[in-house]
C-alpha positions as CSV (number, residue, x, y, z in Angstrom):
1,M,85.2,97.1,58.5
2,N,82.1,95.9,61.0
3,L,79.5,98.2,62.4
4,A,80.4,98.7,65.6
5,E,83.8,100.8,64.2
6,V,80.7,102.7,62.0
7,G,81.1,107.1,63.5
8,E,77.4,108.8,64.9
9,N,76.1,109.9,61.6
10,K,77.4,108.2,58.9
11,K,76.2,106.0,56.8
12,A,77.6,102.0,55.0
13,V,76.4,99.4,53.6
14,V,76.0,95.6,54.9
15,K,77.8,93.1,53.6
16,R,77.0,90.4,55.9
17,I,76.1,89.0,59.1
18,K,79.3,86.5,61.1
19,N,78.2,84.0,62.7
20,K,74.7,83.7,62.7
21,D,74.2,81.2,65.3
22,N,73.1,84.0,67.9
23,V,69.5,84.2,68.6
24,F,69.9,87.6,68.5
25,L,71.9,88.6,65.3
26,R,69.2,85.9,63.5
27,R,66.6,87.9,64.2
28,I,68.1,91.9,63.1
29,E,68.7,90.0,60.0
30,A,65.3,89.8,60.0
31,M,63.9,93.1,61.4
32,G,65.8,94.5,58.1
33,I,70.3,94.8,58.7
34,K,70.5,92.0,55.7
35,A,73.4,92.4,53.9
36,G,72.8,95.4,51.0
37,E,71.3,97.1,53.1
38,E,71.9,100.6,54.2
39,V,72.3,101.4,57.6
40,K,73.1,104.9,59.1
41,V,74.8,104.5,63.0
42,E,72.3,107.7,65.5
43,R,73.5,107.2,68.4
44,K,76.2,105.3,70.5
45,L,75.1,104.5,74.1
46,G,78.4,103.6,75.9
47,R,77.6,99.6,75.8
48,N,75.0,100.0,73.0
49,M,74.3,101.9,69.5
50,V,71.0,102.7,68.1
51,V,71.4,102.3,64.1
52,S,68.3,103.2,61.8
53,T,67.4,101.2,58.7
54,E,63.9,101.4,56.4
55,G,62.7,103.6,59.1
56,R,63.4,101.6,61.3
57,K,65.3,102.1,64.8
58,I,67.3,100.0,66.8
59,A,69.9,99.0,69.5
60,I,71.4,96.5,69.5
61,D,75.3,95.7,72.1
62,K,78.7,96.6,70.3
63,D,79.5,93.1,71.1
64,L,76.8,92.0,68.0
65,A,77.7,94.5,65.9
66,K,81.5,93.5,65.7
67,N,79.5,90.4,63.9
68,I,78.4,93.3,60.6
69,E,80.7,93.3,58.4
70,V,79.9,97.1,56.6
71,E,81.2,99.2,53.8
72,T,80.8,102.7,55.0
73,K,79.5,105.6,52.6
């Protein structure tokens, strides 16, 4: 399952980030969305979504979220 498929107010654990060639994906990994981290999908807003991890909220595009493999809790 990828992060874009997780419903609002649901938690998931990041398994891996695919396609690290994308600059933004490397940046979000540096912000705390990396393998082993728990994330919560706060809101889905059209083509974007807001996720929280380690007390931070991060807005990402759903197309990029498809590159983040997760396992729901």
